[in-house]
C-alpha positions as CSV (number, residue, x, y, z in Angstrom):
1,M,51.9,-1.3,16.0
2,T,47.9,-1.7,16.5
3,R,46.0,1.1,17.7
4,T,44.1,0.7,20.5
5,P,41.3,2.7,22.6
6,P,42.0,3.8,26.3
7,V,40.6,1.5,29.2
8,K,38.7,4.1,30.8
9,L,38.1,8.0,31.2
10,A,40.6,8.8,33.9
11,H,39.4,12.3,35.3
12,I,37.8,15.8,34.0
13,V,39.0,18.9,35.5
14,L,36.2,21.6,35.5
15,R,36.9,25.7,36.2
16,T,33.9,27.6,37.3
17,T,32.6,30.5,39.1
18,R,29.6,28.3,41.2
19,F,32.1,26.1,42.9
20,V,29.7,25.3,45.8
21,E,27.2,24.3,43.4
22,M,29.1,22.0,40.7
23,K,30.9,20.5,43.4
24,E,27.6,19.4,44.7
25,W,25.8,18.5,42.3
26,Y,28.7,16.0,41.3
27,K,28.7,14.7,44.7
28,L,25.0,14.1,44.5
29,V,24.9,12.7,40.8
30,L,27.6,10.5,40.4
31,M,27.5,9.8,44.2
32,A,31.2,10.9,44.3
33,A,32.9,11.6,47.7
34,P,35.5,13.9,47.9
35,V,39.3,12.9,48.3
36,F,40.3,16.6,48.7
37,E,38.7,20.1,49.3
38,D,39.5,23.5,50.6
39,D,37.5,26.6,49.7
40,H,38.7,26.7,46.0
41,L,39.5,23.2,44.8
42,S,37.6,19.7,44.9
43,F,39.0,16.6,44.0
44,L,35.7,14.0,43.8
45,T,35.8,10.4,43.0
46,Y,33.1,7.3,43.0
47,D,35.6,4.8,43.0
48,E,39.3,3.2,43.3
49,E,40.6,6.7,41.2
50,H,42.5,9.2,43.2
51,H,39.8,12.1,41.4
52,R,37.5,11.3,38.6
53,I,36.2,14.9,38.4
54,A,38.1,18.0,39.9
55,V,36.2,21.2,40.3
56,L,38.3,24.4,40.4
57,G,36.5,27.8,41.7
58,M,37.8,30.5,40.0
59,N,35.7,34.0,40.9
60,S,38.0,35.7,38.6
61,L,36.4,34.1,35.5
62,D,34.3,35.6,32.9
63,E,30.8,34.2,33.0
64,P,30.5,31.7,29.7
65,R,28.8,33.2,26.9
66,P,27.2,31.4,23.9
67,G,29.7,29.4,21.8
68,T,32.6,29.6,24.8
69,A,34.1,26.4,25.6
70,G,34.8,25.6,29.3
71,V,36.3,22.2,29.9
72,D,40.0,22.6,31.3
73,H,41.0,19.4,30.7
74,V,39.9,15.5,30.2
75,A,42.2,12.8,30.9
76,F,42.1,9.1,29.5
77,T,44.0,5.9,30.8
78,F,45.4,3.5,28.7
79,A,46.6,-0.1,29.5
80,D,50.1,0.6,29.3
81,L,52.6,3.0,27.8
82,Q,52.8,1.3,24.4
83,A,49.3,1.6,23.8
84,L,49.6,5.6,24.6
85,A,52.8,5.7,22.3
86,A,51.0,3.8,19.3
87,N,48.1,6.4,19.1
């Protein structure tokens, strides 16, 4: 089987204690619109995808320290299931 790269980056999910600031920044910088929002979760997109960025506000998180990772997950879209399985 031949390996192939993803077709595109599907979405990124971020956890934060600065929910309002982060979702507003992505709206501004990516010209993204909310598909769904409540007081703790925002799904944002700038194209036909259901969401490109999800921001999850969690006040119980510790503030990040130097050397600490913070991304919840990143998803990629492959052309089809065979391309995904081949990788």
